[in-house]
C-alpha positions in Angstrom: -31.9 -24.1 -60.6 -31.3 -25.6 -64.0 -30.6 -22.2 -65.4 -27.8 -21.6 -62.7 -26.2 -24.8 -63.6 -25.7 -24.0 -67.1 -24.2 -20.6 -66.5 -21.7 -22.3 -64.0 -20.6 -24.6 -66.6 -20.1 -21.9 -69.2 -18.0 -19.9 -66.9 -15.8 -23.1 -66.1 -15.0 -23.2 -70.0 -14.2 -19.4 -70.2 -11.6 -20.0 -67.3 -10.1 -23.0 -69.1 -9.8 -20.8 -72.2 -7.9 -18.2 -70.4 -5.4 -20.5 -68.8 -4.7 -22.2 -72.1 -4.3 -19.1 -74.4 -1.1 -18.1 -76.3 0.9 -15.1 -74.9 3.2 -13.1 -77.4 6.6 -11.7 -76.1 8.4 -8.8 -77.7 11.8 -10.2 -79.1 14.7 -8.8 -81.3 18.1 -10.1 -82.8 21.1 -8.0 -83.6 24.0 -9.5 -85.8 27.2 -7.9 -86.8 29.4 -9.4 -89.6 33.0 -9.5 -89.2 34.8 -9.6 -92.7 38.2 -11.4 -93.1 40.4 -11.7 -96.1 43.2 -14.0 -96.8 46.1 -13.2 -99.2 48.1 -15.8 -101.0 51.2 -17.6 -100.5 52.7 -18.2 -104.0 56.3 -19.2 -104.6 58.4 -20.2 -107.5 61.8 -21.9 -108.1 63.8 -20.3 -111.2 66.7 -22.1 -112.9 68.8 -21.8 -115.9 69.7 -25.1 -117.2 69.5 -26.6 -120.8 69.1 -30.3 -120.8 70.7 -30.5 -124.2 74.0 -29.3 -122.4 74.1 -32.5 -120.5 73.6 -35.0 -123.2 77.3 -35.7 -123.8 78.8 -34.9 -120.2 82.5 -35.6 -120.3 85.0 -36.0 -117.7 86.0 -32.6 -116.5 83.1 -31.0 -118.3 81.0 -28.1 -116.8 77.3 -27.5 -117.4 75.5 -24.2 -116.3 72.9 -24.6 -113.8 71.7 -21.7 -111.8 68.9 -22.0 -109.2 67.1 -19.3 -107.2 63.9 -18.9 -105.3 61.3 -16.4 -105.7 58.5 -15.1 -103.6 55.5 -14.3 -105.9 52.9 -14.2 -103.3 51.8 -11.6 -100.5 53.4 -12.7 -97.3 57.0 -12.9 -96.1 58.3 -16.6 -96.3 61.4 -18.5 -95.3 63.3 -20.7 -97.8 65.5 -23.9 -97.7 66.8 -26.2 -100.3 67.8 -30.0 -100.2 69.3 -32.0 -103.0 69.8 -35.6 -104.0 71.5 -37.2 -106.8 71.3 -40.6 -108.5 72.9 -42.5 -111.2 71.3 -45.0 -113.3 71.0 -47.0 -116.6 67.8 -47.2 -118.4 65.0 -47.2 -115.7 65.3 -44.5 -113.0 64.0 -47.1 -110.6 67.3 -49.0 -110.8 69.7 -46.4 -109.6 72.9 -47.9 -108.9 74.1 -44.9 -106.8 72.3 -42.5 -104.7 73.6 -39.7 -102.5 71.6 -37.0 -100.6 72.7 -33.8 -99.3 71.8 -35.2 -95.8 74.3 -37.8 -96.3 77.1 -35.0 -95.4 80.7 -35.0 -96.9 80.0 -37.8 -99.4 77.7 -35.4 -101.2 80.4 -32.6 -101.4 83.7 -34.5 -101.5 85.0 -33.4 -104.8 88.0 -31.0 -104.8 89.7 -28.7 -107.2 93.2 -30.1 -108.0 95.9 -29.7 -110.7 93.3 -27.6 -112.8 90.7 -30.0 -112.5 88.1 -31.5 -110.2 89.0 -34.8 -108.4 86.4 -37.2 -106.8 87.1 -39.2 -103.7 86.8 -42.8 -104.8 87.8 -46.0 -103.0 89.6 -47.2 -106.3 89.2 -44.9 -109.4 89.8 -48.0 -111.6 87.8 -50.7 -110.2 84.4 -50.0 -112.0 82.5 -49.7 -108.7 79.9 -47.2 -107.8 77.9 -48.8 -105.1 75.4 -47.3 -102.5 78.0 -47.7 -99.8 80.3 -44.7 -99.1 84.0 -44.4 -98.9 84.3 -45.9 -95.4 82.7 -48.9 -96.7 84.7 -49.3 -99.8 82.4 -47.2 -102.0 82.7 -43.8 -103.7 81.8 -40.3 -102.9 80.0 -38.0 -105.2 81.8 -37.3 -108.5 80.0 -34.2 -109.4 81.1 -30.9 -108.1 78.6 -28.4 -107.3 79.6 -24.8 -107.8 77.7 -23.2 -104.8 77.3 -19.5 -103.5 77.3 -19.8 -99.8 78.2 -17.6 -96.9 77.3 -17.1 -93.2 76.2 -13.2 -93.7 72.5 -12.1 -93.9 71.0 -12.6 -97.2 73.3 -15.6 -98.0 72.9 -19.3 -98.3 74.4 -21.5 -95.8 74.4 -25.1 -95.1 73.3 -27.1 -92.2 72.2 -30.7 -91.7 71.3 -31.5 -95.2 69.8 -28.1 -96.1 70.8 -24.8 -97.5 68.8 -22.0 -95.7 68.4 -18.5 -97.1 69.5 -16.5 -94.2 66.9 -13.9 -94.3 63.2 -13.3 -94.7 62.0 -13.4 -98.3 59.6 -10.6 -98.7 56.8 -10.7 -101.2 58.0 -9.9 -104.7 61.6 -10.6 -104.0 64.1 -13.4 -105.1 67.1 -15.0 -103.4 70.6 -14.9 -104.9 71.5 -17.9 -107.0 72.3 -21.0 -104.9 74.2 -22.6 -107.6 76.2 -21.7 -110.8 77.1 -25.0 -112.5 78.0 -28.6 -112.0 81.2 -30.3 -113.0 81.8 -33.8 -113.7 85.2 -35.0 -112.0 88.0 -35.3 -114.4 89.0 -38.7 -112.8 85.6 -40.2 -112.9 85.8 -44.1 -113.0 84.4 -45.2 -116.5 84.7 -48.9 -115.8 87.0 -51.6 -116.7 87.6 -52.7 -120.2 88.5 -56.3 -121.3 90.5 -57.1 -124.3 89.6 -60.3 -126.1 91.2 -62.0 -129.1 89.3 -64.2 -131.7 89.9 -65.8 -134.9 88.1 -67.5 -137.8 89.6 -70.2 -140.2 88.1 -70.2 -143.6 88.8 -73.1 -145.9 89.8 -72.5 -149.6 86.4 -73.8 -150.7 84.5 -71.7 -148.3 86.4 -68.7 -149.5 85.6 -69.3 -153.1 81.8 -70.0 -152.4 81.8 -66.6 -150.4 83.3 -64.9 -153.5 86.1 -63.6 -151.0 89.0 -64.2 -153.4 90.5 -62.2 -156.2 92.2 -63.5 -159.3 95.4 -64.4 -157.4 93.3 -66.4 -154.7 93.9 -63.8 -152.1 91.3 -62.5 -149.9 89.7 -59.3 -151.4 90.4 -56.0 -149.9 86.8 -54.9 -149.7 85.7 -58.5 -148.2 83.9 -57.9 -145.0 84.3 -61.1 -142.8 82.4 -60.0 -139.9 79.3 -59.3 -142.3 79.8 -62.7 -143.9 79.9 -64.5 -140.5 76.7 -62.7 -139.3 74.8 -63.5 -142.5 75.7 -66.9 -142.3 75.1 -67.4 -138.7 78.9 -68.2 -138.1 80.9 -67.1 -135.0 84.4 -66.2 -134.1 86.6 -68.6 -132.1 87.9 -67.1 -128.9 91.5 -67.9 -128.0 92.1 -69.0 -124.5 95.9 -68.0 -125.0 98.3 -66.6 -127.5 99.7 -70.0 -128.0 96.3 -71.5 -128.9 95.9 -68.7 -131.4 99.2 -69.4 -132.8 98.6 -73.1 -133.2 95.3 -72.5 -134.9 97.0 -70.0 -137.4 99.8 -72.7 -138.1 97.2 -75.4 -138.8 95.4 -73.2 -141.2 98.6 -72.5 -143.2 99.1 -76.1 -143.5 95.6 -76.7 -144.9 95.6 -73.8 -147.2 92.9 -72.1 -145.4 92.6 -68.5 -144.8 93.0 -67.1 -141.1 91.2 -64.1 -139.9 91.8 -62.7 -136.5 90.3 -60.0 -134.5 91.3 -58.0 -131.2 88.6 -55.8 -129.4 88.0 -54.2 -126.3 84.8 -53.9 -124.4 83.5 -52.7 -121.0 83.2 -55.4 -118.4 79.6 -55.8 -117.7 80.5 -56.6 -113.9 82.5 -53.3 -113.5 80.9 -50.6 -115.6 81.4 -47.7 -113.3 79.7 -44.6 -114.6 80.1 -45.5 -118.3 77.0 -45.1 -120.3 74.9 -43.8 -117.3 72.4 -41.2 -116.6 72.5 -38.6 -113.9 69.8 -36.8 -112.0 70.4 -34.0 -109.6 66.9 -33.1 -107.9 66.7 -30.0 -106.3 63.8 -29.7 -103.6 62.8 -26.0 -102.4 60.9 -25.7 -99.4 58.8 -22.4 -98.5 57.2 -21.9 -95.2 55.3 -19.0 -93.7 57.7 -16.7 -91.5 56.1 -17.0 -88.2 57.3 -18.8 -85.2 54.6 -21.3 -85.0 55.2 -22.3 -88.4 59.1 -22.7 -88.9 60.7 -25.9 -89.5 61.2 -27.7 -86.1 64.7 -28.7 -87.2 65.8 -25.6 -88.7 68.9 -23.7 -87.1 68.3 -21.1 -84.3 69.4 -18.4 -86.6 66.5 -19.2 -89.0 64.0 -19.6 -86.0 65.0 -16.1 -84.8 64.1 -14.5 -88.2 60.4 -15.6 -87.8 57.9 -13.1 -86.3 
């Protein structure tokens, strides 16, 4: 009986081993690689402009400035351009006048008249050039942009602040020039100038000490009274009126003093206009993939229709 119990126990262990064993299944994985390659969207803006030509820009003066766009990439693209201009003195952050192409007529309102270009200014002699536009007693632009525009395919046309190239720009091709030159209006407001009169009375003793007299006790021809005043921390006296100046001259004659007078014209600090100013014309060119899903939302329909 004991022998049979042991055999039974061994048989039970064998059954447990069979249930808890590991089964191997046949399996296989198949993979396919799908290769994709992207090309490039490369663009460039090309201009002909020599900054040295604009260093002494006079009213009525024209400076060459040509601008075009080129597709240097692999895909067709659409192109549009916007512009803004600013006038400033010293620091560009302190611009005293800014106009954008999206401002409409005020950006373009310079006309050819009497052989020159005339700007629309509220008052061409008031020295004003504020941010406000003509309908708010300000000025329009004073710079004429010589643009090449038209409605035909393959031309630039303007709408809502942008110039659009009316066509798809294929890889390796360029647009026509958008601009040839810019001209400063001949009637540009160069500010108000104020004339001032001043005088200086030099006594005979002072004149002698300053070595200002010749052997005949007359003022030497080469005596520089302005240098003398500056070197000796002396100042001119400003006459409030012609009568005041005349009276000072009579008093000097009675005293045997020497009378110097000066008249000068200077720019009114409160009405400078465009005198002594810098001008920046910023041209922003945008490129976009020529597909319907990518085209600018605010683009005119004729441009949207060009997209594939």
